N, C-alpha and C positions, 0 to 999 in steps of 0.2 A: 119157135113159132114166130109168125110175122103177120102183119095186117097189110095185105096187098093193096097198093095204090095210096097208102097213107103218106108217102113222100110228097104227094100232090095236095094234101090237105092244108087248109089255112092253119096258121100257127095256133090259133085259139082252140081249134078242134083237136089237133095233136096234143097240145098241152093238157086239155081236158081228159083225153084218153090215158095219158101217162099218169096224171094225178089219180085217176080212178084205179089204175093198176097198182100204183105205189101205196094207196090207202088200204089195200087188202093185205092181210097178213096170214100166211105167206102169199105173195103174188103168184097166181097160177094162170098163165095165158090160155090153158086148156078150157077154161070156163068163161073166156072173154069173147063176146060176139065179134065176128069178123076175123079172128085169129085162125090161121091155118098152120098145120105142122110143116116144118122144114126139116126133113129127115136127112141126116148125114151119118156116114159111117166113120170109124176111126181113120184119121188121115185126110178126110175130105175137107174142103174149104168152101166157105160161103161168101160170095161177093154180092153186096147190095148197096143201094143208096143209103147213106148214113141217116137220112131223114125217115126211112121206113121204121114204123113202130115195130119193135121186135123184142124178144126176150126168151127166157127159158124157165121152166118150172123148177122148183127146188130139187136138188139132187138128194135121193134117199140116203140116209146115213149109213145104210148097209150096202150101198153100191160098191162095186169092186174098186172104182176110182172116183171118190167123191168130189174131186176137183175138176173144174172146167178150165180149159185154156183158151183165152181169147186174145187175139192180136189184131189191133186196128191199124190199118194203113189208110190215112186220110190225106189226100192231096188237093188243096184248094189254093187259089191265088191269095196272097197276103191281103190284098184289097178286099176280097170277099170276107175273109176272116175278120178284118177290122170292121167291116160294115154290118155283118150279121152274126158274128160270133160262131160258136159259143166261147171260144178261147180268147184270152187276153193277149195283148201285144207281147208281154213278157214270155208267156207260154210259147207263142209262135217262134220267138227268137231262140228259146231253149230247144224247141223241137228241131229247128233248122240246124243248130249246132250238133245235136245228136245224130241227125240224118247224115250230115257231112262227115262226122267222125265214123259212122258205120260204113259209108262209101269208101273213105280213105283206108280203113282197116281191111275191107274186102279187097281193095286194089292191091294192098301189100301182100295179102295171103294168096292171091291168084298168080303171083309171079313165080 
């Protein structure tokens, strides 16, 4: 589920929506005004602005695969990260080292 256009919201409005969702237990976007389903099949990928308010309802305990796999690739200039966050300078440096290690490993295995 996602809230279309929420990446353009002022920080206060987005923060309020996120706080509202987190305060409910369990959080279920199906009952949140403005949320729309984003339907994906196994193997599909979703690309979206990281600022879009998004989430998933709880996975039923009897589901065939109760785990969700999420992988975020977020690329922003360090200056933007330093100015608006949400990550610390230490995190950005660690992330850069991990990405460089991944690129080097891939380069070695492609030969």
